[in-house]
N, C-alpha and C positions, 0 to 999 in steps of 0.2 A: 579815551578820556572824555570826548564829547558825549558819548553814549551814557557815561556815568552822570554827567551834568544833567542830561535830559531826564534820566530816571529820578534824580534828586529833585528837579523842578516839578516833575509830574507828581512825585510823592508830596511835595510841599503844597501843590494845588489841591490834591485830594484831601490832605489833612486840613488845609485852610477851609475847604468847603464843608467838612464835617464839623469844624469848630464854630462856624457861623451860627447854626441854630442854637448851640449852647450859649453863645455870647448873647444872642437875642433874648433867650430865656432869662439870663441873669440880669437884664434890664427891666424885668417885670416885677414891680414891688408888691403886687397883689398876693394875698395869702388867705388861709382859712383860720379862723379862731374856733377851736374845738373845746367845748365845755365838757371836760372829763371829770369835773369835780362833782360833788354831791349838792352843790348850792347853785341856785339860779343866778345868772348874770343879768343885772338890770341896765348897765350902761357900758358901752365900749367906745373909747376915743382913740383915734390914730391920727397923728399929725406929723408933718415934717419936723425934724429936729431943729430946723431953722425958724420955726414959728414960735411965738411967745404964748399962744393960746392952744387949747385942746381942740377947738372947733366943735362941730355938732356931734351929738351922740349918734353913733352909727346904727344903733338899734331903734332909734326913734321911740315910738310908743310900744314897741315890742320888747320881749325879754328873750334871753337865751337859756333855755332849761337844760339841766344835765343831760348829756348825750347829744345835744344839738350842735350845729355848726353854722357859722356865719362867714360868708366870703366877703373880705374887705378888698374893694377895688381902689387902687391908687393911681395917680398920674404916672405915665411911663417915666422911668429913670428916677423917680423920687424914692431913692433906696434907703436913706437913713431917716428912720421915723421913731417917734415916741409913742408908747402904747400905755393906755390907762384903762383898767377894768374895775368896775364897781359891782360887787356882789349884793344880793338881796339882804344879807346880814350886815351890810355896812362896811365889810372888809374891802380894802382897796389894794390893787396890784398895779404898780407902775414900773415900767422899764424904759430907759432912755437909750437913744442911739442904736436901735435895732436895725441891722441891715436886712430889710425885708426882701431884697432881691436875692438873698441867699437861702431863704426858707420858703416852704410851701404851706407849712402848718405851724400854728402857735397854739400849743396845748396847755390848757388850764386844768391843773389837777389838784 
């Protein structure tokens, strides 16, 4: 009986150790915006869903041409975010309450 408990404890410790890196990764809200559309992206905004404003344009004076990627870096554990993308043709894409800790890529098509 005691040997079974030791094996169970050892298995729990091993599984706990393997789960720790995955847990750490799930707290990283950073992600890539991939422009897979045929239209240039002029502006990208990403802000916490708790904020009432979009904040600064993540592209600044740059644009994201078709086929290009932008890495969006966010504060650790700021997982629930709103995303706004403005295309060169004036079209706007908005998505609210995106759990960016659960994604690595945000593809615009």
